[in-house]
N, C-alpha and C positions, 0 to 999 in steps of 0.2 A: 355791277355785273354779278352781284353776289347773293341776295337773299330776298325772299318775299317779305312783305311788311309783317306778316304774322310771325315768320321765323325770326325777323329782326327784333320783334317785340320780345320774343323769348330770349334772344341773345342779350337784350338790354337788361334782363332780369338777373344776370349772373354777376361775377365779380367786376364786370365793366362798370358797375354802378359806383365803384369806389375809385376815385382818382388816385393814380399811383405816383403822382409827382412828388407831393410832400415838401416842396421847396418854394411855396408861394405861388401867387397867380401868374399866369402867362402874361407877357408884355403886350401881345396882340391877340385878343380872344377870338377874333374872326379873321381868317385868312382866305385868300383866293388861290385856287390851284387849277392850272390849265390841264385839261384831261382829254383823252381820245376815247372813242367807243370801241375799246379793245378788251380782250380777255385778260390781258396783263394787269388791268386795274381792278380785278375782282376783289383782292384784299382791301383796297382803299374804299371801294363801295361798301364792303361789309363793315368797315370801320365807321363809315358815314351812317348807314342805316341801322347798324347794331348798337349805336351809342358809344362806341369806343373813343371817338374824339371828344364827345360831350363829357365823358367820364374824366377826361384830362383837362376840362375847362376850355375846350377848343371847339369852334364851329368852322367847318371847312365848306366853303362855297365853291362848287364846281363851275369852271368856265370852259365851255366847249372849244376845242381847237381841231382843225382837220388833219394836222400832222404834228409830229414832234418838233420839227423845225419851226412851225408857226407857234407852237406852245412856248418854245424858248424865246421867240421874238416878242411874244406878249410879256414874258417875264422881264426881258431886257428893257422893254419899253415902260415897265412899271404898271402894266394892266393887271398882273397877277403877282403873287408873292413866290409861288413855287410852280415849276413846270415839269410835266412828265414828258419824257422823250426817250428814244433809243439813245445810247450813250454817245454815238459818233458826233452828232451836231454839237453837243456840249464840248467835246474835246477839240473839234475843229474851231469853234468860236474862241476857245481859250488860246489855241495856237496862233490865232490871228489877232489876239489882244482885243477882241471885239467887246469883251466884258469880263468882269471878275467872277467867273463861274465857279460855284461850289457845288459839289455833289452831296445831297443831304440824306438820301435813303435809296436802297436798292429796290428793284421791282421783280424782274424775271431774268432767268438764264435759259438758253436753248436746251430743251429736253428732247429726247428721241421722238420723232414723228410729230412734233408740234410746229415745225417750220420746214418747208420743203420747196424745191423747184419742181413745178408740175407741168404736165402737158395734157393734151386730149387725144383721143384715138385718131382724129383726122390730121394731126400734126405730123410733120416729117421727123420730129424729135422722138426717138424711142429710148435712147440711152444718154448718159451724160456726155459721151463723146460726140453726140450729134449737136451739142449746144454751140460748138464753134461756129462763128459767123452768123448765128441766128438772131432773131428779134426776141428779146427777153424783157418781159414786163417787170418793173421794179417801182417802188414808191418814189424814189428820186435818186439822183447820183450822190455818191459818198454817204449813203445811209446804210443801215444794217442789211437791208434787202440787196443792195448793190454789192457791197464789199464782202459779205459772207458768201454770196454766190460766186464772186471772183475767187475767193479763197478755196472754196470746195472744188471749183473747176481746176484750179492750179494743183490741188492735191492729187487730182486724177490725170494730170498732164494734158489738160485741155486748153487750147489756145483761147485767150480772152480778148486778144487785140482787135478782132474784127467783129465782135459782138455788137449788135445794135441795141443799146439799152433804151427802153421805152418807158418813161415815167408816167404813171397813172395812179389814181386812187385805188386802194385795195378792193372796194366793192365792185369796181369795173373790170377787174382782171379776168374773171371767169368768162364774161361775155366776150372780151377781146380774144381769149383763147378759142372760144367756140366759133367765132366769126373768122378766125384766121388772121386777125390783125397782128397777133404776136404768135410765136412758135412755142413759147414756154413762159412761165411766170413764177415769181417768188410769192408764196402765200404762207402766212402764219395762221394759226387758229384764231377765230372760228371760220375764216374764209376758206381754209383748207378743206374742212369737212363739208362746208356749203358747196364749194365747187365740185367736190366729188359727187354729191347728191344731184346737183343741178345740171352739170355739163359732162359728167363722167371723168373729171380730172383725176389723173393718177400721178404719183410722185416719180420724178426722174432721179432725184437724189435727196436724201435727208440732209438738211443743213447742219444738224447737230452731230457731225461725224468728222473724223480726222482732226485737223488743226482747230476746228471750231466746236469741238465737243464741249458741252457745258459752257458755251461762250456767254459772257455777260451781255445781255441784250438791251435792257432799258432800266431807267431809274428816274429819280427826282432830283432836280437841280434848283438852285436859288442864287441870287446875287450875294456877293460877299457882304455887302452892306446890310442885307436882311439877316444873314446868319450872325453877324457880329452884334447887331442891335437886339436880337430876339432869341437868346440862347434857351430860355425856358419854353418859349413857344415852339421852337424847333424840337426840343427834347420831348415835348408832349406829342407832337406830330409823329415822331419816331417811335415812341412807346406804343401809341395806339395802333400804328401800322404794323409793328412787330407782333402785337397780340393777334391782329387780324390775320397775319400770315400764318401764325401757328394754328389758328382755328380753321384756316382754309384747307387743311388736310382733310376736313370733312366735306366731301363734294356736295352734300345736301345743303350746305350753307353757301356754296359757290354757284351752283348751276342756276338757281333762280335769279341771281344777280347778272349772270351772263345773258339770260333771256331778256332781262329788263334793260340793261345798259349796252350790251354788245349787239342788241337787236337781232337775236337768233331765236328760232323756235326751240321748244323744250327737247325735242328729239335730237336736234343738232347739239344742244348743250350737253346732253347725256353721252353723245358719241365722241365729241372732240377730245383731243389729247391736250391736257393742260401743260403749260410751261412750268418750269421750276420757280416757284415764288420765293422771294427773299425780301429782307428789310435792311439788315445791317451790312454796311459796305466794308470791303476788304481791299486795301490798296494793291496788294500783290495780284489778286485776281483781276481787278479792274485794269491793271497795267496792260493786259492783253489787248485792250481796245486801242489805246494810242500806238501800241506796237504794230497792230495790224494797219492802222492809218499810215504809219511810217513805211511799212513794207509795201503798201499799195500806192505810195507816192502822193497820198492826199495831203499829208503834212510833210514838211521837208526837214524838220529837226526833231530829235527825240523829246518827248513830253513826259514828264513825271506825273503820275496820277496822284501820288500821296499828298502833295500840298493842296490838291483840289478838294480833298475830303473834309466835310464839315465834321465837328465833334459828334460822336455817336452816343446816344443815350444808353446807359447801362441796363 
């Protein structure tokens, strides 16, 4: 989601041409990473096309996944080495002892106006108080779209017990709103800007407010076996991603990648609100995720985020 080939060629000509590892070859020079067509992955796409991974002696092969849950399933099944997902499925899987999940790198946090619950003019929902008992589109139960909406509704004293949660893929939510199939829906960028343009969707409430301000949304996970066997490979992945995150402050490097990989037009890419990109994980910040899962009853026992963090490259 990040840069035209021409821009990437220019990027490859700077200091990314010199590997910053300095500690020998990586254990696994080609890794597979399960990815989604989302704005959140703009820095990783920049690292791919701009030669950042290559400079670290690493080739990253993208494997498409329709959701974070399915990306994680591919990782657990051994189809990929690293998976991108919202954080919630990682913590839920860990709480169920489904796999030895390690978090290897950050991706995005909620920034103002980048994620919202939206409606359309024909809906009976006009304010957040109207969401009680309505049909709300989300990507799936117990995901960020579901639980962050619950959290924001509770912040405003809105009853969530009778909401009809309607799981569907993000590209389908705008049409579902327009046809009246749902009353409101959770949308991140670029779907937020697209829905505004196509069906006149307007925000009911910004997700990045109250208890979920700057909430950690998504990152990269791997199995403990991969992390333990490939420390140099993992560090190379982290270093390349961190450099790409720093360079993502320049929108001219990001927007062409959004057009290419998130499948949006250039106008939408220029209008959308970017999330807050990150690379390095912080245990105290990430603890907000399992704490929310506990508060909402998705997990039944406190889960400590710190032991799940893989070593972070300096």
